[in-house]
Gaussian input, Z-matrix of N, CA and C with variables (Angstrom, degrees):
# hf/3-21g

backbone

0 1
 N
 C     1     B1
 C     2     B2     1     A1
 N     3     B3     2     A2     1     D1
 C     4     B4     3     A3     2     D2
 C     5     B5     4     A4     3     D3
 N     6     B6     5     A5     4     D4
 C     7     B7     6     A6     5     D5
 C     8     B8     7     A7     6     D6
 N     9     B9     8     A8     7     D7
 C    10    B10     9     A9     8     D8
 C    11    B11    10    A10     9     D9
 N    12    B12    11    A11    10    D10
 C    13    B13    12    A12    11    D11
 C    14    B14    13    A13    12    D12
 N    15    B15    14    A14    13    D13
 C    16    B16    15    A15    14    D14
 C    17    B17    16    A16    15    D15
 N    18    B18    17    A17    16    D16
 C    19    B19    18    A18    17    D17
 C    20    B20    19    A19    18    D18
 N    21    B21    20    A20    19    D19
 C    22    B22    21    A21    20    D20
 C    23    B23    22    A22    21    D21
 N    24    B24    23    A23    22    D22
 C    25    B25    24    A24    23    D23
 C    26    B26    25    A25    24    D24
 N    27    B27    26    A26    25    D25
 C    28    B28    27    A27    26    D26
 C    29    B29    28    A28    27    D27
 N    30    B30    29    A29    28    D28
 C    31    B31    30    A30    29    D29
 C    32    B32    31    A31    30    D30
 N    33    B33    32    A32    31    D31
 C    34    B34    33    A33    32    D32
 C    35    B35    34    A34    33    D33
 N    36    B36    35    A35    34    D34
 C    37    B37    36    A36    35    D35
 C    38    B38    37    A37    36    D36
 N    39    B39    38    A38    37    D37
 C    40    B40    39    A39    38    D38
 C    41    B41    40    A40    39    D39
 N    42    B42    41    A41    40    D40
 C    43    B43    42    A42    41    D41
 C    44    B44    43    A43    42    D42
 N    45    B45    44    A44    43    D43
 C    46    B46    45    A45    44    D44
 C    47    B47    46    A46    45    D45
 N    48    B48    47    A47    46    D46
 C    49    B49    48    A48    47    D47
 C    50    B50    49    A49    48    D48
 N    51    B51    50    A50    49    D49
 C    52    B52    51    A51    50    D50
 C    53    B53    52    A52    51    D51
 N    54    B54    53    A53    52    D52
 C    55    B55    54    A54    53    D53
 C    56    B56    55    A55    54    D54
 N    57    B57    56    A56    55    D55
 C    58    B58    57    A57    56    D56
 C    59    B59    58    A58    57    D57
 N    60    B60    59    A59    58    D58
 C    61    B61    60    A60    59    D59
 C    62    B62    61    A61    60    D60
 N    63    B63    62    A62    61    D61
 C    64    B64    63    A63    62    D62
 C    65    B65    64    A64    63    D63
 N    66    B66    65    A65    64    D64
 C    67    B67    66    A66    65    D65
 C    68    B68    67    A67    66    D66
 N    69    B69    68    A68    67    D67
 C    70    B70    69    A69    68    D68
 C    71    B71    70    A70    69    D69
 N    72    B72    71    A71    70    D70
 C    73    B73    72    A72    71    D71
 C    74    B74    73    A73    72    D72
 N    75    B75    74    A74    73    D73
 C    76    B76    75    A75    74    D74
 C    77    B77    76    A76    75    D75
 N    78    B78    77    A77    76    D76
 C    79    B79    78    A78    77    D77
 C    80    B80    79    A79    78    D78
 N    81    B81    80    A80    79    D79
 C    82    B82    81    A81    80    D80
 C    83    B83    82    A82    81    D81
 N    84    B84    83    A83    82    D82
 C    85    B85    84    A84    83    D83
 C    86    B86    85    A85    84    D84
 N    87    B87    86    A86    85    D85
 C    88    B88    87    A87    86    D86
 C    89    B89    88    A88    87    D87
 N    90    B90    89    A89    88    D88
 C    91    B91    90    A90    89    D89
 C    92    B92    91    A91    90    D90
 N    93    B93    92    A92    91    D91
 C    94    B94    93    A93    92    D92
 C    95    B95    94    A94    93    D93
 N    96    B96    95    A95    94    D94
 C    97    B97    96    A96    95    D95
 C    98    B98    97    A97    96    D96
 N    99    B99    98    A98    97    D97
 C   100   B100    99    A99    98    D98
 C   101   B101   100   A100    99    D99
 N   102   B102   101   A101   100   D100
 C   103   B103   102   A102   101   D101
 C   104   B104   103   A103   102   D102
 N   105   B105   104   A104   103   D103
 C   106   B106   105   A105   104   D104
 C   107   B107   106   A106   105   D105
 N   108   B108   107   A107   106   D106
 C   109   B109   108   A108   107   D107
 C   110   B110   109   A109   108   D108
 N   111   B111   110   A110   109   D109
 C   112   B112   111   A111   110   D110
 C   113   B113   112   A112   111   D111
 N   114   B114   113   A113   112   D112
 C   115   B115   114   A114   113   D113
 C   116   B116   115   A115   114   D114
 N   117   B117   116   A116   115   D115
 C   118   B118   117   A117   116   D116
 C   119   B119   118   A118   117   D117
 N   120   B120   119   A119   118   D118
 C   121   B121   120   A120   119   D119
 C   122   B122   121   A121   120   D120
 N   123   B123   122   A122   121   D121
 C   124   B124   123   A123   122   D122
 C   125   B125   124   A124   123   D123
 N   126   B126   125   A125   124   D124
 C   127   B127   126   A126   125   D125
 C   128   B128   127   A127   126   D126
 N   129   B129   128   A128   127   D127
 C   130   B130   129   A129   128   D128
 C   131   B131   130   A130   129   D129
 N   132   B132   131   A131   130   D130
 C   133   B133   132   A132   131   D131
 C   134   B134   133   A133   132   D132
 N   135   B135   134   A134   133   D133
 C   136   B136   135   A135   134   D134
 C   137   B137   136   A136   135   D135
 N   138   B138   137   A137   136   D136
 C   139   B139   138   A138   137   D137
 C   140   B140   139   A139   138   D138
 N   141   B141   140   A140   139   D139
 C   142   B142   141   A141   140   D140
 C   143   B143   142   A142   141   D141
 N   144   B144   143   A143   142   D142
 C   145   B145   144   A144   143   D143
 C   146   B146   145   A145   144   D144
 N   147   B147   146   A146   145   D145
 C   148   B148   147   A147   146   D146
 C   149   B149   148   A148   147   D147
 N   150   B150   149   A149   148   D148
 C   151   B151   150   A150   149   D149
 C   152   B152   151   A151   150   D150
 N   153   B153   152   A152   151   D151
 C   154   B154   153   A153   152   D152
 C   155   B155   154   A154   153   D153
 N   156   B156   155   A155   154   D154
 C   157   B157   156   A156   155   D155
 C   158   B158   157   A157   156   D156
 N   159   B159   158   A158   157   D157
 C   160   B160   159   A159   158   D158
 C   161   B161   160   A160   159   D159
 N   162   B162   161   A161   160   D160
 C   163   B163   162   A162   161   D161
 C   164   B164   163   A163   162   D162
 N   165   B165   164   A164   163   D163
 C   166   B166   165   A165   164   D164
 C   167   B167   166   A166   165   D165
 N   168   B168   167   A167   166   D166
 C   169   B169   168   A168   167   D167
 C   170   B170   169   A169   168   D168
 N   171   B171   170   A170   169   D169
 C   172   B172   171   A171   170   D170
 C   173   B173   172   A172   171   D171
 N   174   B174   173   A173   172   D172
 C   175   B175   174   A174   173   D173
 C   176   B176   175   A175   174   D174
 N   177   B177   176   A176   175   D175
 C   178   B178   177   A177   176   D176
 C   179   B179   178   A178   177   D177
 N   180   B180   179   A179   178   D178
 C   181   B181   180   A180   179   D179
 C   182   B182   181   A181   180   D180
 N   183   B183   182   A182   181   D181
 C   184   B184   183   A183   182   D182
 C   185   B185   184   A184   183   D183
 N   186   B186   185   A185   184   D184
 C   187   B187   186   A186   185   D185
 C   188   B188   187   A187   186   D186

   B1=1.4479
   B2=1.5228
   B3=1.3326
   B4=1.4695
   B5=1.5112
   B6=1.3014
   B7=1.4816
   B8=1.5122
   B9=1.3198
   B10=1.4745
   B11=1.5141
   B12=1.3428
   B13=1.4720
   B14=1.5335
   B15=1.3018
   B16=1.4667
   B17=1.5165
   B18=1.3311
   B19=1.4682
   B20=1.5471
   B21=1.3311
   B22=1.4611
   B23=1.5185
   B24=1.3413
   B25=1.4573
   B26=1.5125
   B27=1.3211
   B28=1.4711
   B29=1.5380
   B30=1.3253
   B31=1.4522
   B32=1.5333
   B33=1.3130
   B34=1.4755
   B35=1.5236
   B36=1.3317
   B37=1.4592
   B38=1.5288
   B39=1.3112
   B40=1.4634
   B41=1.5349
   B42=1.3377
   B43=1.4607
   B44=1.5452
   B45=1.3098
   B46=1.4660
   B47=1.5414
   B48=1.3302
   B49=1.4766
   B50=1.5250
   B51=1.3278
   B52=1.4683
   B53=1.5561
   B54=1.2920
   B55=1.4502
   B56=1.5254
   B57=1.3411
   B58=1.4788
   B59=1.5146
   B60=1.3218
   B61=1.4645
   B62=1.5107
   B63=1.3230
   B64=1.4570
   B65=1.5285
   B66=1.3271
   B67=1.4636
   B68=1.5094
   B69=1.3081
   B70=1.4646
   B71=1.5248
   B72=1.3311
   B73=1.4821
   B74=1.5164
   B75=1.3148
   B76=1.4760
   B77=1.5312
   B78=1.3002
   B79=1.4605
   B80=1.5152
   B81=1.3434
   B82=1.4660
   B83=1.5253
   B84=1.3189
   B85=1.4551
   B86=1.5191
   B87=1.3172
   B88=1.4811
   B89=1.5277
   B90=1.3276
   B91=1.4601
   B92=1.5243
   B93=1.3440
   B94=1.4651
   B95=1.5050
   B96=1.3403
   B97=1.4673
   B98=1.5229
   B99=1.3213
   B100=1.4447
   B101=1.5094
   B102=1.3270
   B103=1.4620
   B104=1.5061
   B105=1.3307
   B106=1.4529
   B107=1.5145
   B108=1.3568
   B109=1.4764
   B110=1.5067
   B111=1.3161
   B112=1.4716
   B113=1.5199
   B114=1.3263
   B115=1.4689
   B116=1.4947
   B117=1.3372
   B118=1.4694
   B119=1.5287
   B120=1.3305
   B121=1.4587
   B122=1.5296
   B123=1.3204
   B124=1.4563
   B125=1.5229
   B126=1.3019
   B127=1.4584
   B128=1.5368
   B129=1.3300
   B130=1.4429
   B131=1.5282
   B132=1.3435
   B133=1.4752
   B134=1.5251
   B135=1.3354
   B136=1.4603
   B137=1.5087
   B138=1.3173
   B139=1.4789
   B140=1.5221
   B141=1.3520
   B142=1.4497
   B143=1.5325
   B144=1.3091
   B145=1.4675
   B146=1.5213
   B147=1.3534
   B148=1.4657
   B149=1.5529
   B150=1.3427
   B151=1.4468
   B152=1.5287
   B153=1.3252
   B154=1.4690
   B155=1.5149
   B156=1.3469
   B157=1.4533
   B158=1.5207
   B159=1.3342
   B160=1.4550
   B161=1.5262
   B162=1.3270
   B163=1.4567
   B164=1.5205
   B165=1.3278
   B166=1.4705
   B167=1.5171
   B168=1.3527
   B169=1.4537
   B170=1.5108
   B171=1.3159
   B172=1.4660
   B173=1.5029
   B174=1.3061
   B175=1.4519
   B176=1.5059
   B177=1.3214
   B178=1.4772
   B179=1.5031
   B180=1.3312
   B181=1.4534
   B182=1.5180
   B183=1.3232
   B184=1.4590
   B185=1.5249
   B186=1.3116
   B187=1.4649
   B188=1.5028
   A1=109.62
   A2=116.15
   A3=121.69
   A4=110.16
   A5=116.22
   A6=121.51
   A7=107.76
   A8=115.76
   A9=121.88
   A10=108.53
   A11=117.82
   A12=119.71
   A13=113.37
   A14=118.75
   A15=119.99
   A16=110.94
   A17=116.42
   A18=120.38
   A19=109.65
   A20=116.42
   A21=121.35
   A22=111.58
   A23=117.33
   A24=120.89
   A25=112.51
   A26=117.21
   A27=121.53
   A28=111.03
   A29=116.54
   A30=120.57
   A31=110.17
   A32=117.65
   A33=121.37
   A34=109.95
   A35=116.37
   A36=120.34
   A37=111.42
   A38=117.56
   A39=122.66
   A40=114.02
   A41=117.65
   A42=121.89
   A43=107.86
   A44=116.53
   A45=121.95
   A46=108.62
   A47=115.41
   A48=120.34
   A49=112.08
   A50=117.00
   A51=120.73
   A52=107.60
   A53=116.05
   A54=121.57
   A55=113.65
   A56=116.58
   A57=120.36
   A58=109.42
   A59=115.78
   A60=121.78
   A61=107.92
   A62=117.01
   A63=121.71
   A64=110.01
   A65=115.83
   A66=121.58
   A67=107.34
   A68=121.76
   A69=126.90
   A70=109.69
   A71=114.52
   A72=118.83
   A73=112.50
   A74=117.29
   A75=122.56
   A76=109.01
   A77=117.29
   A78=120.91
   A79=112.88
   A80=114.63
   A81=120.58
   A82=110.01
   A83=116.45
   A84=121.96
   A85=110.82
   A86=116.25
   A87=120.73
   A88=111.52
   A89=118.41
   A90=120.60
   A91=111.96
   A92=117.39
   A93=120.81
   A94=115.38
   A95=116.57
   A96=119.92
   A97=111.57
   A98=115.49
   A99=122.33
   A100=107.58
   A101=116.60
   A102=121.92
   A103=108.77
   A104=115.87
   A105=122.18
   A106=106.99
   A107=116.24
   A108=120.91
   A109=109.24
   A110=114.81
   A111=120.33
   A112=106.66
   A113=115.47
   A114=118.75
   A115=109.77
   A116=117.71
   A117=120.87
   A118=111.89
   A119=118.97
   A120=123.26
   A121=110.53
   A122=117.06
   A123=121.18
   A124=109.40
   A125=114.90
   A126=122.31
   A127=106.01
   A128=117.39
   A129=121.92
   A130=107.22
   A131=114.69
   A132=120.60
   A133=110.31
   A134=115.19
   A135=123.28
   A136=106.96
   A137=117.46
   A138=119.55
   A139=110.66
   A140=115.81
   A141=119.30
   A142=109.92
   A143=118.29
   A144=120.34
   A145=112.47
   A146=117.80
   A147=120.51
   A148=111.83
   A149=117.04
   A150=121.85
   A151=113.80
   A152=117.46
   A153=120.93
   A154=108.27
   A155=116.08
   A156=120.36
   A157=110.63
   A158=115.42
   A159=123.18
   A160=108.94
   A161=116.40
   A162=121.87
   A163=110.49
   A164=114.98
   A165=121.44
   A166=109.14
   A167=115.50
   A168=121.35
   A169=110.14
   A170=116.37
   A171=123.08
   A172=107.59
   A173=117.86
   A174=119.46
   A175=112.20
   A176=113.49
   A177=122.49
   A178=107.35
   A179=116.09
   A180=120.58
   A181=109.55
   A182=116.01
   A183=121.03
   A184=109.53
   A185=115.94
   A186=119.89
   A187=111.37
   D1=116.60
   D2=178.88
   D3=-86.47
   D4=133.41
   D5=177.89
   D6=-107.35
   D7=125.35
   D8=176.35
   D9=-94.87
   D10=104.48
   D11=-176.56
   D12=-59.90
   D13=-36.72
   D14=-179.97
   D15=-66.19
   D16=-38.08
   D17=178.75
   D18=-65.04
   D19=-41.20
   D20=178.26
   D21=-63.70
   D22=-42.21
   D23=176.40
   D24=-62.35
   D25=-40.63
   D26=177.54
   D27=-64.18
   D28=-42.52
   D29=179.71
   D30=-64.72
   D31=-41.65
   D32=178.93
   D33=-63.63
   D34=-45.03
   D35=-179.25
   D36=-64.72
   D37=-34.94
   D38=-177.23
   D39=-90.27
   D40=3.88
   D41=179.67
   D42=-59.22
   D43=122.25
   D44=-178.39
   D45=-90.90
   D46=111.85
   D47=-178.95
   D48=-73.00
   D49=-17.19
   D50=-179.92
   D51=-64.38
   D52=123.93
   D53=-179.28
   D54=86.12
   D55=-3.70
   D56=178.08
   D57=-84.02
   D58=153.05
   D59=177.19
   D60=-91.92
   D61=125.27
   D62=178.13
   D63=-96.22
   D64=133.95
   D65=178.59
   D66=-122.72
   D67=117.13
   D68=-5.57
   D69=-75.72
   D70=162.44
   D71=-176.48
   D72=-63.03
   D73=-34.28
   D74=179.81
   D75=-124.56
   D76=132.05
   D77=176.76
   D78=77.49
   D79=-149.65
   D80=-175.91
   D81=-133.99
   D82=164.33
   D83=178.01
   D84=-72.02
   D85=175.22
   D86=-178.08
   D87=-58.05
   D88=-32.47
   D89=-179.25
   D90=-85.48
   D91=5.71
   D92=176.99
   D93=85.32
   D94=9.02
   D95=-179.14
   D96=-110.43
   D97=167.38
   D98=173.20
   D99=-137.73
   D100=152.18
   D101=179.71
   D102=-116.93
   D103=134.20
   D104=171.94
   D105=-111.44
   D106=128.45
   D107=178.60
   D108=-121.37
   D109=135.42
   D110=176.84
   D111=-149.23
   D112=117.05
   D113=-176.42
   D114=61.16
   D115=-129.12
   D116=178.64
   D117=-98.30
   D118=9.81
   D119=-179.99
   D120=-100.79
   D121=150.89
   D122=172.83
   D123=-141.29
   D124=153.16
   D125=-179.20
   D126=-137.57
   D127=126.94
   D128=176.29
   D129=-109.26
   D130=128.79
   D131=-177.13
   D132=-127.72
   D133=159.77
   D134=172.28
   D135=-138.24
   D136=142.08
   D137=176.91
   D138=-76.40
   D139=142.85
   D140=173.96
   D141=-84.15
   D142=-171.11
   D143=-175.78
   D144=-66.39
   D145=-14.97
   D146=178.63
   D147=-101.30
   D148=1.97
   D149=178.23
   D150=88.54
   D151=6.10
   D152=178.53
   D153=-85.59
   D154=128.50
   D155=-177.35
   D156=-73.31
   D157=127.57
   D158=178.67
   D159=-111.40
   D160=141.00
   D161=-179.38
   D162=-70.89
   D163=129.05
   D164=175.75
   D165=-102.96
   D166=-47.38
   D167=-176.52
   D168=-145.81
   D169=144.80
   D170=172.80
   D171=-133.64
   D172=143.82
   D173=178.85
   D174=-162.65
   D175=168.56
   D176=177.44
   D177=-127.38
   D178=126.69
   D179=176.53
   D180=-85.51
   D181=116.79
   D182=176.09
   D183=-90.61
   D184=125.55
   D185=179.80
   D186=-94.92

């Protein structure tokens, strides 16, 4: 299975948080991150020093 890093970066950048479930619903987890789940995709973010969420991890769960 070949992984195209540029395609993965584009998918992460284009992840639409609208309609996604945020875990936790308010604030961030103990490690300072939050997870957004939508369908089989997930996005893990952390806020920077200005409070802007930065992408840490993006992935797709294959069933």
